[in-house]
C-alpha positions as CSV (number, residue, x, y, z in Angstrom):
1,M,125.9,163.7,100.8
2,E,128.8,162.7,103.0
3,A,126.5,160.4,105.1
4,C,125.2,158.8,101.9
5,Y,128.7,158.2,100.7
6,S,129.7,156.6,104.0
7,R,126.7,154.3,104.0
8,D,127.5,153.2,100.4
9,K,131.1,152.7,101.3
10,F,130.7,150.4,104.4
11,N,127.4,148.8,103.6
12,A,128.8,145.2,103.5
13,T,126.9,142.3,104.9
14,S,128.4,139.2,106.5
15,Y,127.8,137.3,103.3
16,D,129.7,139.9,101.3
17,V,132.6,139.8,103.8
18,M,132.7,135.9,103.7
19,A,132.6,135.9,99.9
20,M,135.3,138.5,99.7
21,V,137.6,136.5,102.0
22,I,137.1,133.3,100.0
23,I,137.6,135.0,96.7
24,T,140.7,136.8,97.9
25,I,142.3,133.5,99.0
26,Q,141.4,131.8,95.8
27,A,142.4,134.7,93.6
28,F,145.8,135.3,95.1
29,A,146.7,131.6,95.2
30,G,145.6,131.3,91.5
31,M,147.6,134.4,90.5
32,W,150.7,133.1,92.2
33,I,150.4,129.7,90.5
34,N,149.9,131.2,87.1
35,T,152.6,133.9,87.6
36,F,155.0,131.0,88.3
37,I,154.0,129.3,85.0
38,V,154.4,132.5,83.0
39,S,157.7,133.3,84.7
40,V,159.3,129.9,84.0
41,L,158.2,130.0,80.4
42,C,159.5,133.5,79.9
43,I,162.9,132.5,81.4
44,T,163.0,129.5,79.1
45,W,162.2,131.7,76.1
46,V,165.1,134.1,77.1
47,K,167.5,131.1,77.2
48,R,166.3,129.4,74.1
49,K,164.8,132.3,72.1
50,S,162.0,130.0,71.0
51,F,158.7,128.5,72.2
52,N,157.3,125.1,71.3
53,S,153.5,124.6,70.7
54,N,152.8,123.4,74.3
55,E,154.7,126.4,75.8
56,K,152.8,128.9,73.6
57,I,149.4,127.5,74.9
58,L,150.6,127.4,78.5
59,L,151.9,131.0,78.3
60,L,148.6,132.4,76.9
61,L,146.6,130.3,79.4
62,G,148.7,131.5,82.3
63,C,148.3,135.2,81.3
64,S,144.6,135.0,80.7
65,R,144.0,133.2,84.1
66,F,146.2,135.6,86.0
67,W,144.3,138.7,84.7
68,Y,140.9,136.9,85.0
69,L,141.6,136.3,88.7
70,C,143.0,139.8,89.2
71,I,140.0,141.5,87.6
72,T,137.6,139.2,89.5
73,W,139.2,140.1,92.8
74,V,139.2,143.9,92.0
75,Y,135.5,143.6,91.1
76,F,134.6,141.9,94.4
77,F,136.7,144.3,96.4
78,L,135.1,147.4,94.8
79,S,131.5,145.9,95.0
80,T,132.0,145.1,98.7
81,I,133.9,148.2,99.9
82,Y,133.1,150.9,97.3
83,P,129.7,149.9,95.7
84,W,129.0,153.5,94.8
85,C,131.6,153.4,92.0
86,F,129.3,151.1,90.0
87,Y,127.0,154.0,89.6
88,V,129.6,155.6,87.4
89,Q,129.4,154.7,83.7
90,P,131.1,153.0,81.9
91,I,132.7,151.2,84.9
92,P,130.1,148.4,85.1
93,Q,130.2,147.8,81.3
94,L,134.0,147.6,81.3
95,F,134.1,145.1,84.1
96,A,131.4,143.0,82.3
97,A,133.3,143.1,79.0
98,I,136.8,142.5,80.4
99,Q,135.7,139.6,82.6
100,S,133.8,138.0,79.7
101,F,136.8,138.3,77.5
102,L,139.2,136.8,80.0
103,N,136.8,134.0,81.1
104,S,136.2,133.1,77.4
105,S,139.9,133.1,76.8
106,N,140.5,130.9,79.8
107,L,137.9,128.3,78.6
108,W,138.9,128.3,74.9
109,V,142.7,128.2,75.5
110,S,142.1,125.3,78.0
111,A,140.1,123.5,75.2
112,C,143.0,124.2,72.8
113,L,145.4,122.6,75.2
114,C,143.3,119.5,75.5
115,V,142.9,119.3,71.7
116,F,146.7,119.7,71.4
117,Y,147.4,116.8,73.8
118,C,144.9,114.6,72.1
119,I,146.6,115.1,68.7
120,K,150.1,115.0,70.0
121,I,149.8,112.0,72.4
122,G,146.9,110.0,70.9
123,N,147.6,107.0,68.9
124,F,145.0,106.6,66.2
125,K,145.3,105.2,62.6
126,H,142.8,107.4,60.9
127,I,144.4,109.4,58.0
128,F,142.9,112.7,59.1
129,F,144.3,112.2,62.6
130,I,147.7,111.4,61.2
131,Y,147.5,114.6,59.1
132,L,146.7,116.7,62.2
133,K,149.6,115.1,64.1
134,V,152.0,116.2,61.3
135,K,150.5,119.7,61.0
136,V,149.7,120.3,64.7
137,D,152.6,122.8,65.3
138,R,151.3,125.0,62.4
139,I,147.7,124.6,63.6
140,V,148.3,125.8,67.2
141,P,148.9,129.5,66.5
142,W,145.7,129.6,64.5
143,L,143.8,127.9,67.3
144,L,145.1,130.4,69.7
145,L,144.3,133.3,67.4
146,G,140.7,132.0,66.9
147,S,140.3,131.7,70.7
148,V,141.3,135.3,71.2
149,L,139.1,136.6,68.4
150,L,136.1,134.7,69.6
151,S,136.6,135.9,73.1
152,L,137.0,139.5,71.8
153,A,133.7,139.2,69.8
154,I,131.9,138.0,73.0
155,C,133.5,140.9,74.9
156,I,132.3,143.5,72.4
157,L,128.8,142.0,72.5
158,V,128.7,142.0,76.3
159,Y,129.8,145.6,76.5
160,K,127.1,146.6,73.9
161,I,124.3,144.8,75.7
162,S,125.4,146.0,79.1
163,D,125.5,149.6,77.8
164,E,122.0,149.2,76.4
165,V,120.7,147.8,79.7
166,H,122.1,150.8,81.5
167,C,120.7,153.2,79.0
168,N,117.3,151.6,79.7
169,N,117.8,152.1,83.4
170,L,117.2,148.4,84.1
171,N,120.1,148.2,86.5
172,S,123.1,150.4,87.3
173,T,124.8,149.0,90.4
174,T,126.2,145.4,90.2
175,L,127.4,144.6,86.8
176,G,130.8,143.0,87.6
177,N,130.2,140.0,85.3
178,F,127.5,139.6,82.6
179,W,126.4,136.3,84.1
180,K,125.5,138.2,87.3
181,L,123.4,140.9,85.7
182,N,120.5,141.6,88.0
183,V,118.0,142.5,85.3
184,R,114.8,141.1,83.9
185,V,115.1,139.0,80.8
186,N,114.2,141.0,77.8
187,K,115.0,141.2,74.1
188,H,118.5,142.6,74.8
189,F,119.4,139.7,77.0
190,F,118.7,136.7,74.8
191,P,121.3,137.4,72.0
192,I,124.3,137.6,74.4
193,L,122.9,134.7,76.5
194,F,122.7,132.5,73.3
195,I,126.1,133.5,71.9
196,S,128.0,133.2,75.1
197,G,126.3,130.0,76.0
198,F,126.9,128.6,72.6
199,G,130.6,129.5,72.9
200,F,131.0,127.8,76.2
201,A,129.1,124.7,75.1
202,T,131.3,124.5,72.0
203,A,134.5,124.7,74.1
204,F,133.2,122.0,76.4
205,T,132.3,119.8,73.5
206,A,135.8,120.2,72.1
207,V,137.3,119.2,75.5
208,M,134.9,116.2,75.7
209,F,135.7,114.9,72.2
210,S,139.5,115.4,72.9
211,A,139.8,114.1,76.4
212,L,137.7,110.9,76.1
213,P,139.4,109.6,72.9
214,L,142.8,110.4,74.4
215,L,141.9,108.5,77.6
216,L,140.8,105.6,75.5
217,S,144.1,105.7,73.5
218,L,146.2,105.8,76.6
219,W,144.2,103.0,78.2
220,R,144.6,100.8,75.2
221,H,148.4,101.5,75.0
222,K,148.7,100.7,78.7
223,R,147.0,97.4,78.2
224,K,149.3,96.6,75.3
225,M,152.4,97.4,77.4
226,Q,151.1,95.2,80.2
227,T,150.7,92.3,77.7
228,N,154.2,92.8,76.3
229,S,155.7,93.3,79.8
230,V,157.1,96.7,79.1
231,N,159.2,98.4,81.9
232,N,157.5,100.1,84.7
233,L,158.8,103.6,83.8
234,S,156.7,103.7,80.6
235,M,153.7,102.3,82.4
236,D,153.9,104.9,85.1
237,A,154.2,107.7,82.5
238,H,151.0,106.6,80.8
239,I,149.2,106.2,84.1
240,K,150.2,109.7,85.1
241,A,149.1,111.1,81.8
242,M,145.7,109.3,82.2
243,K,145.3,110.8,85.7
244,S,146.2,114.3,84.4
245,I,143.7,114.2,81.5
246,L,141.0,112.7,83.6
247,S,141.5,115.3,86.3
248,F,141.3,118.1,83.8
249,F,138.1,116.7,82.2
250,L,136.4,116.5,85.6
251,I,137.4,120.0,86.7
252,Y,136.4,121.4,83.3
253,S,133.0,119.7,83.5
254,I,132.5,121.1,87.0
255,N,133.4,124.6,85.8
256,F,131.0,124.4,82.8
257,T,128.2,123.2,85.2
258,C,128.9,126.2,87.4
259,L,128.6,128.6,84.5
260,V,125.2,127.1,83.7
261,L,124.1,127.3,87.3
262,T,125.2,130.9,87.6
263,L,122.6,131.7,85.0
264,I,119.9,130.2,87.2
265,Y,121.0,131.9,90.4
266,S,122.2,135.2,88.8
267,T,119.4,137.3,90.3
268,K,120.0,135.9,93.8
269,K,123.0,137.8,95.1
270,E,123.1,136.7,98.8
271,N,122.5,133.0,98.3
272,P,124.7,130.2,99.8
273,V,124.2,128.2,96.7
274,M,125.5,131.1,94.6
275,L,128.5,131.4,96.8
276,L,129.3,127.7,96.5
277,I,129.0,128.0,92.7
278,L,131.4,130.9,92.7
279,V,133.9,129.0,94.8
280,F,134.0,126.1,92.4
281,Q,134.0,128.4,89.4
282,Y,137.0,130.5,90.6
283,V,139.0,127.6,91.9
284,F,139.2,126.1,88.4
285,P,142.0,128.4,87.1
286,A,144.2,127.6,90.2
287,V,143.6,123.9,90.4
288,H,144.0,123.1,86.7
289,S,147.2,125.2,86.5
290,L,148.6,123.3,89.5
291,I,147.8,120.0,87.7
292,L,149.6,121.4,84.6
293,I,152.7,122.2,86.8
294,F,152.9,118.7,88.3
295,S,152.3,117.0,84.9
296,N,155.1,119.0,83.3
297,P,158.6,117.8,84.3
298,K,160.3,121.1,83.8
299,L,157.7,123.1,85.7
300,K,157.5,120.5,88.5
301,K,161.3,120.5,89.0
302,T,161.4,124.3,89.0
303,L,158.6,124.5,91.6
304,L,160.1,121.9,93.9
305,R,163.5,123.7,93.7
306,T,161.9,127.0,94.4
307,L,160.0,125.7,97.4
308,S,163.1,124.0,98.8
309,C,165.1,127.3,98.5
310,V,162.3,129.2,100.2
311,K,162.2,126.5,103.0
312,C,166.0,126.7,103.5
313,K,165.8,130.5,103.8
314,V,163.0,130.3,106.3
315,C,164.9,127.7,108.3
316,M,168.0,129.9,108.3
317,R,166.1,132.7,109.9
């Protein structure tokens, strides 16, 4: 019994070790970045006793990404060092459900942020768009609530399907994320596959129909300013906004593609392609949060001040 325990505990291949190192670096970098965002926003709330709509979205986004990266790292650590613990129910089902909830929250709140920017910054003359611009601060809490409820619904479904899969003895070892279930496709798999895929596709569609019109609006406004010889500060602000939105759209598109590819390679655990997909998938929460920091004057200023203080203390030593 003890020998079996020892084999299960240390039975890690070079692929597992490499994946663990990469995920650890990504996870801790992403957790630090999102912790910084949440900390700055909480300090701001303590001083002002209020949040604006943009800060509400950033706070929920930072929290969901921090816990998503944290749970992801814990899963990879346990599956690599202590794989035997996934024989104990309901640990696999809980990991599957929690990761699905946090991943869905991350994607949907990111989509809400893109929609918010489109409504707030975009310059369109349509009456419905003008109505949304006036009511956007009231709409944001409902968008966030809808994102959480939808993610919770997917979480419950993932837990239910994972539990049914375990009860049928299809697999009982590596269920850290629903998209990595190493089971044959059956009648239990299709409902959750369809619902989760539909949710992710809907979020991507919302981002696409928000980011592209916003880029078009900013580009038109930039051309208009060039024609009217507006000062360089306004021009630079619009160019920075366009770069930020374009970067987010590209990163979000890559992340969505990775989610789809994960379905294809979900049954191939030790696969270089799968590792590459995971690298791109888990780098999204860190890179996009970093873009948000540098596109937000308050967060950027606080970050630079913090780094300068750390640098000074290191130099003094």
